[in-house]
C-alpha positions, 0 to 999 in steps of 0.5 A: 218158216219164211225167211232169207237164207245166207251162206256163212263160214264158221271159224273152223272153216265149216260152211253152214246155212243161216236162215234169218226168219222174217219178223212181224210183230212181237212175241207169240206171233206165227213167226215165233211159233214157226221158229220154236216149232223148227227148233223143237222138231229138229233138235230132237231128231237125227237122220241122214235124210233130215237137214241138220240143225247146228244151232239157233239164236232167239232174239227180239229183232232177229231169229236165226237158225243155223243149218247144215249147208246144202251145196245144190240148193233145193229140188224145186230150184233144180226142177223149176228155176233152171235157166236152160230148157233141160233139167240137170238131174238124170233119172238115177239122181232123181230116183236117189232123191225120191228114195232119200226123201221117202226115207226121211219122211218114213223116219219122221212118220214111223221111227220118231217118238212122238211121230212128226208130221211135216205138213209142208212137203214140196220140192222147195223143202227137199234140199240137196247136198253136194252129192245130190243126197235128199234132206227134208227141211223147213220144219216150221209147220211140223207137228209132233203127234202123240196119236194116243192123245190126238183126236184130229189131224184134219186142219189144212197147213202148208203150201196150197199149191202142193197139197194133194188129196189123201195118200197120193201126196208123196206119189205126186212129188215123185211124179213131179220129178219125172 
């Protein structure tokens, strides 16, 4: 879901991320659908490699999502927005990030009932905590799948620049880190 993310401090001192979604139009817009998809998806799951949703605020003028704060931002920022020519992630850290992202995706695809398809995996949606542990985030396009009822999953969703053919999608993400 598109929006602006802010760092906030709760009354108890906990640091959280507050994502304010861009609002366009009235109820029933893609922003509302994206917001509700994120709440319904993250509200049902708990895994060490999935970003934690602490709460939300649904209001006509602003939709807010309250998340676990990720001190090291996104993998995309670390790989592509570095002001220096070298990336600060050594090979061991990259391996741990790839493994953590894979574990999060495996949880979504195999252990959740119903299964969850993220539909927008890219380096900007892999978030990194203070110890560079990977957390899959941004579930605005996620789809809950009951395969006994589902007929097709062929519709394109997500970021076109990151859509890879078939089963190689995650392999390309791992190679991107290398």
